[in-house]
N, C-alpha and C positions, 0 to 999 in steps of 0.2 A: 476892847473898844466900847465906849459907852453908848447907850441907846441914842443919845442925841447925835453922836457922830455917825452912827449907822443911818439915822433918819436924814441927815444932811447928804450923805452919799446917795441914798435912794432919791432924794429930791434932785440932786444933780443929774442922776440918770433920767429922771422924768424930763428935766429941762433939755437934756441931750436928745431925747426921743421926740421933742417937739411939744411937750406939755408945759407951757410957760406961764399960764395964768391960773388963778384959783379956780375959775370956772371950768377950765379944761381939766384940771386935776379932779375936781369934785364930780364931774360928769363922766369920768373914765368908767368903762364897763369892765367886767371881769375878763372878757375876751381881750380887751385892749391891754389890761394889766399882764395877762399871760403871754401876750405877744412881745413884751419887752425882752430884749436879749438878756439871757442869764438870770431871769427872775426866779426866786425861790420862795418858799412859804414864808420865811421871815420877812422878805421884801413885801409880800402881799399884805402881811399884818401891818407893816409900817405904813404902806400906802393907805390902808383902811383907816388907821389912826390919824394919819395926816388929813384925809378927807373929813373925818369927824371934827378935827381941830379947826379946819377951814370953815366948816359950817357953823361952829360955835365961836368963831372969831378969836381963837386961842392958839394961833400958829406959833407965835413967839414962845408962849408958855410950853407948848409941846416940844419945840426944838431945844429949848433950854433945859428941859427935864423938870421944870418947876410947875407946880399946879397950885391953885388957890386952896387955902385951908378948908374951905367949904366943900370942895370936891374930894379932898382926901378923907374927910370925916363924914361924908354924907351917908354912909352905911352904918355909922356908929349908933344912931338913934332910931334904928329900924324897929325896935320894940322887942327884939329877941334877947335872950340871955347869952352871955358868953362863958 
């Protein structure tokens, strides 16, 4: 199962648990995340990434698995050698 499918399943679990808006998801505490039934470490990572995407207004990009080229290459010009 691809990353975006897992994210959509976690998002549905958040909806089922009563977190239905961007604000509610962004404001979730770790205790609230851990209280979700059947939550695992992978789910916590997905929720964290979802929160970051919401804050950056990039939810669709996150769910589709596509990012802008500037995000993918932002570390390439760091100044170090490869």
